[in-house]
C-alpha positions, 0 to 999 in steps of 0.5 A: 632501472630508474636511471634508464627512464630519467628524462633530465640528465644531470650534467657531469663534472667533465661537461660542466668544466668544458662549459665553464671554460667557454664562459668568459665572465660567469659573474655577468650571467649570475647575480652575486649572492650577498653573504649573511652574517654569521650565526655563531659568533664567539663574542656577539656582545661588546665593541667591534674591536674585541670580536673574533677576526675569524669568519662568522655567520653573524658578523660582517664577512667583508671586514678587512683582515690580514688575509685580504692583503695584496701586493703588486708584483712590479711594486715589489720588484722596483727597489726605490733605493736604487739610483737607476731603475732597471729597465727590464725585469730580467736585468734586475740582478745584473748590476748598475753598470749593465748596458742593454745591447741588441740581440743579433738574430741567429743565422741558423733560425729561418725568418717566418712569414705568412707565406709559411702558413698558406698551405695550412690555411687552405686545408683548414678553410675547407674543413671550416666550410664543411663544419659551418654547413653542418652547423646550419643544417643541425640546430644546436642542441645545447640550449636546454643544456645551457639552461640546465647548467645555468639552473644547476649552477645557481642551485649549487651557488645557493647550497653553498650558503648553507653551512657545511655542518648541516651537510655532514653525514653524522649531523645530530642535534643530540650532540652537545658540540653540534647543538652549541654550534647551531644554537649558541645559548650565549646569544640569548643571555638577557642579563646586563641590559643587552636584551634588545641586541639578544632579541635581534640576534635570535630573530636573525638566527631564526630567519637565517635557519628559515632561509637555509630550509627554503634553499634546501626545499627548493633544491629538493623540489627541483631534483624531484621534478627532474626525476619525476618520470623515473619515480613514476616508472619505479612505482609501476615496476614495483607492482609488477615485481610484486606479482612476479614474487607471488607467482615465484613463491607459489612455484617454490611451495609446489616444488618443496611439496614434491621434493618432500614426497620424493624424500619420504618415498625414495630417500628416507629409508636408504639414508637411514640405512647409511646413517646406521652404517656410519654410526656402526663404523663410528662405534667400531672406531670408538671401540678400537680407540678405547681398546688402544687407550686401555693398552696405552694405559698399561704401558707404565706397569709393563715397562716396570715389569720389563725393567725388573727383568733388565729387558731394557730394549723391550722397555725402550721399544714399548715407550717408543711405540707408545709415544708414536701412538700418542702422537698419531692415534691418540693425539688430543686425548685429554686423559693422556696429556701428561703421559708423553712427558712421563714416558720421556722422564721414564726413558731418561731413567732407563738411560741412567739404569742402563749405564749403571747396569753396564758399569755393574756388568763390566765390574762383575765380568772383569773381576770374576775369578780368572780360573773360571773357564767361561769367556763371556759372562751372561752374553744375552744380558750384554747383548741386550745392554749394548742394543739399548745403549745404541738405541739411545745413542749412548756411545760413551759406554766404552769409556766405562769399560776402559776405566774398569779395565785399568782398575782390574789390571791394578787389582790383578798385580796387587792380588798376585803379590799378596798371594805370593808374599803370603806363601813366603814365611821369611817375610814378616808382614807386620814389620814390612807394611808396604806391599812394594817393600814386601815384594822387593824382599823376594829373591829372583826365583820367587820374584820370577815365579810371581812375574810369570803368574802375573803374565799368565793372569794378564793373558786370561784377562786379555782373552776375556776382554777380547771375547767381550769386545767381540760380542759388542763388535758383532752387535755393532756390525749387525746394526751396520749391516741392517742399515745397509740392507734397509737402505738397499731395500728402500732404493729398490722399493723406490725404483719399483714404485716409480715404475708402477706410477709410470705404468698406472699413469699410462693406464689412467691416461688411456682410460680417460682418453677412451672415455671410461670411468677409472672406477670401472677399470679397477675391479674389486678383485684387483683391489683385494690383494692390495688391501690384504697385503696392507693389512698383513703388513699392519698386523705383522708387528708382535706388539699389535693386538688383533681386533676382537670383532669379526665384523670390523673391517681390517683397515679399521684396526689401527691399534698396530699402526704404530708398530708396523715400522719396527721390523727386525732381522736376526743374526747370531753371536759367536756364543750362539745368541741371536741378535734381533736388530730393529729398524729404529736404530738412528745411528749413521754408518759413520757413527757405527764405523767409528764405534767399531774402530773405538772397540778395536782401539779399546782392545789395543788399549787393554794390551797397553794397560797390561804392559804399562802395569807390568813395566811399573811392576818391573821398575818398582823391583829395579829400584834397588838395582836388582835387575842389574845384578842378575847374571846372564842366565837369569837375565836371559830367562827373564828376557825370554819370559817377557818376549813370550808375553809380548808375543802372546799379547800381540797374538791376542790383541793384534798389535804389539805394545811397545812399553814393556818392549821398551823397558826390556830394551832399556834393561837389556842395554844396562845388562849388555853394558855390565856384561861387556864390562865384566868380560873386558875386565876379566880379559884385562886381568888375564892378559896382565897375568899371562906369561905367554907360554904354551898352555894345555888345552882342557877337554871342555875347550876342545868340545867347545871348538868342536861344537863351533865346527859343527855349526853350533855357536853356543856353549856346550853342556858339560859331559858327565863321565870320566875325566879326560886329560888335557891336550897339548894343542887345540885342534881346529878343523884338523889343524893344531894351534899352540895357544896361551890360556888367555886365548882359550878363555877369550874364545869362550867369552866370544861364544858367550857374546854370540849366545847372548845374541841368540837369547836376546835378539834385541841387543844384537847391534849392541853386542856386535859393537861390544864384541868388536871393542873386546877383540880390538882390546885384545889385539892392542893389549897383546901387542903392548905386552909382547911386541912392546915388551910390556910383559917384562914389567907387568908379569916380570918376564926376563926377556921376550923370546922368539917363542913368545913372539911365535906363540902370540902370532899363533894365537892371533891366527886362531882368532882370525880363523874365527872372525868369519864365523862370528861375522856370519853369526851376526849377519844372520841376526842383523836386519838388512839396514844394519849390515854396514855394521859388519865392516867392524869385523873387516877392520879387526881382521886387517888389524890382526893381520898387521899385528901378525906381520909385525911379529914376523918382522920382529923375528926377522929383525932379531935374526938380522941383528944377529947376522950383522953381529956375527958376520961383521967378524967373519974372516976368510981363513981356515979352518972350515967351517969357520966358527962364525958359520958354526954360530950362525947355524946354531942360532938358526937351529934354535930359531927353528926349534922354537918356531917349528913346535908352534907351526907343525909341518903339515900346516907349513907344507899346506900353506907354502904359497901364502904370504909372509905369515907362514913358516918357510916364508919366514926363513926365506926372509931370514936367509935373505937377511943372511945373504945381504950381510954375507955379501956386504962382508965379502965385499968388504974383504974383497973376496970375489968369485974367482976360483981362488983359495979364498973363494973356496973357503967361502964356498965351503962355509956357505955349503956348510950353512946350506946343508945345516939349514936344509937339514932342518925339518920342513926346510928341505925343499927351500930354495936358498939361491946362495949365488947372490952373495957374490958381486956380479962381474962388470 
C-alpha cells in the first residue's frame, strides 16, 4: 500500500548500471571523500615501523604497502638480456633469427570500402531523423532521475565511510569482541608518559563516531523525505482499517449469538443422543474386547488340558487362533505383551511332544504281539499325530518309523530263535552262550520250522506296516485333495467377484450419469442379505463365542473373526475314522506328493528290511556249509519256502525285493554245482564198471519211462504192492530197447535234472548247461570204452564183441529218442531271450548220430576184414558149396544172431528206408563188402561169367550164400544183386 503512494522512486540496480555506463569519468562530478584514520589500531603507540600494516581507522590509509605494487606490462615483456629487442609482442618467443615478412592478403576475402555501408547508412539516417524529431517534441525526463541518482550515489559514498561492523544485523555492544572492536581500551591507557597521545586518540575517536552518526541521520532524513507521502497515506489508511475492524467485530459477535441460539434449540439434543449412541457402541466394543481377552487368557490352561488328552491338533489350532487374535484384535494390549512369545515356546514344546509321541506309538505298534488280530493300533491317535506333524511341517517323522522297523525286524528274528532253541532239549544254553551258535546246532527240520516261523512273522509284520502306512497315506492324500479343491474354489470366487465388480461399476456409472445418489440406489433390503451372509460366515467357526447382549449388532462381534478362516472338510479312513482337514495346512502340492512317494518307498523299504534280515539269518546258518550239504529234496523244500515268501511280500508291498532272491540264486548255483558233480561222478563210476551186457529192466524204470510217455517228466512215486519181475527189454512207446544198466540210471538222472528245473525255475539255464555237459560226457566216455576198447583195461573184458557194439548203439538210440522231449521241457521254462541255448541239444544229437554211425562202420569193418581173410583163400573147385562159403555163411549167421536180438524185426521193418543206422541197411553194407572182395578174388582167378565149369561152381557157391543169408530172420526181402560180382564184358 505504501509503495503505491510513493512519490520518489528509488533507482534500481539495472537503471543505475545503465546510467553509470554513460558516465565517462564519475570522479569529475563527485568529490572524492578523504579517508579518516582507523579508530581501531592494534598498536597505536610506538614508532611507525612497528605498527601493523593492515588497514586501520586511525593510521594513514595512504601509506604504501606491498598491495600497492604495480608493474608495467611492456616492461615485463622486454627482456634486457637479449641482444636484439623484439619488434612485436607476438614475436617474443620466435627466436633471434626471425625475419618479419609482409603478410599477403587472402584472395578469398573481398576488399571492404565505404560503398559497402551506403545502404545501411541510408536506412539508419532516416531513423535518426525521426528520433531527433521525437526528442525535440518530448523534453528529456531524466533530469530529476539524474539528480536523484547523483544524490543516491553521494549518499552511498558517504555510507561506505561507516565501518561494516555497524551495519551487521547482530551488532550488539554487550558482546565483548564487538565492544573491544568499537572502543579499544588500549587507546585510553595513560601510563608510561603517553597521556597526550591517548587524549588525542580519544578525541579523534569521539569525532569519528559523531561523524558516522551524522552520516546515518542525514541518510535517514533523506529517505523519510523521499517517502513522506507514503508515510502519511499509511497513517490515514490505519484509521480506516480500525473502523473496518470494529464493524467486523460487531458482526462476528452477532453471528456467534445467533449460532449459539440455533445450537441450543436445534442441535444440542440431537448431538447428545448421538454421543450417547456412540458411547454405547464404544462400551459394547470394550465389553466384547474384554470378553475376548478373558477367552485369550484361558488359552494356556485349555492347551494344557488338550495336551493331557493328546489332542495335539486342537492345541495347535487354539494356539494359531490365539496368535491371530493377538495380532489383529488385541494388538497393543500391554497385559498380553508376553503371551505371543509364550505361545511360540509352547508350540515348540508341542512339536517335541508330537515327535516323542509318534516314536512311542511306532514302538508300541510294531512291537505288540504278532498274534493280535488288530491291524492298526489306535487309529484315531495316529490320524491326530499325523495331522499335527503335517500342520507343523515336521515331515521327517517317516524316518522315525523306518528306524523302528529295522529294530523290530531284528527283534522278530531274535525272539523266534530264542523260542525255538528253548524248545530243543538237546541244546544246553549254559554251555553254548551265543544265540547264533545255538541256532547252528539245529538240524534241518528244526531249522526249517524256525525259518518258516520267521517268514510267517515277517508277513504279519509287513501287513501291519502296510496298514499303518495306508492310514498315513490317506491323511496325506486328503490334505492334498483339500488343497486342490480350495484352489479351485478360490479361482471360481475370483471369477465371480470380477464379474460382480464389472456389473457394479456399470450400475454406479449409470446412476452417476443419471444424476442419482448411490446411497439412494442401494436400499436397506438389498444390503441386508450381504450383512446376514457375512455374519453367518463369521459365526460359523466352532471356536467362536456368541455375543451375550441381544442389543449388540452382529458386525460388532469380532471375537470369532480370527477363526473364520479355518474351515474344515471331512473324509474317512479305511478303518472308519473321519479325517477333518483344516485349511491352515501350509504344505504345497509338491511337498505332499513327495511325502506320499516317501510313504510308498518306506513300504518298499520294510520289505527290503525283512529280506535283508532273512539273508543274514541264512548266511549265519551257512557258515559251516550247512546249506551246501542239503540233499535235493531238502534244498527244493527250502527253495519253495523262500520263493513263496518272496511272492507273498511282493503281493503285500507291491515290489519284489532282490536281496533274498539273490541269496537264493547264489545258494541255488552252489546246489547246482554240487548236484551236477554228484551225478557226473556217479555216472563216471557206472561207466567204469559197466561190462556192456544186456541188463534186465526193473519195473520202476519201466514206470518211469511210461510216465514220460504220458507227458510227465518227473520221478514217479513208488507203487506199493506185490513185487514185479524185471523185464528183458525196455518198452518205449511200443518199441523195445535192449540197454545196459548205466543207461537206465542215466535216464533217471536226466529226469532228476528236469524235475529240479521244475522245482527251482531260477536255475533253468544252469541246469541246461550241466545236463548238456552230462550227455556229452556219456557220449564221449562210452565211445572211449566201446569203440576205443577202453573197457578192456577198465573192466577187464577179453574183447569188444559185435554184441557189445550193437548194444552200445542201441543205448545211444534210446538217449537220442529222449533228447527232443528234454529240449521241449527246457524250452517251455526258458525265457525267450535264452532260446539260443537250446542249440546245445542240436549239437548233442549230431554227436550221438555220429557215434552211432561210427559203431555201424565198426561192424562193417569187422565183417570186411573177415571177408578179406576168407575170400583171399577161395579156390573155384569142388565140392559145392566150398568150405570158404560155408565159413562166410556161419559168420553171417553169428552176426545176425548177435544183432537181431537187440534190433527186433518189427523195428527193422518199420524203419527199413531210414539211414544206415538200421538193421537191413547194415547187412546191405556187409553184403556190398562181400561182393567187393568176391569180385576181386574172381578177377584174380580169371573166372568170368562165360557159362563154363568154373562159372557154374562160383554160381553154386553164391547161390548157397544167398540162400543162407535170405533165410535169416528179417533179411528175406533183401535185394542182394549178386550179378555185380562179375566183370562186365568189354
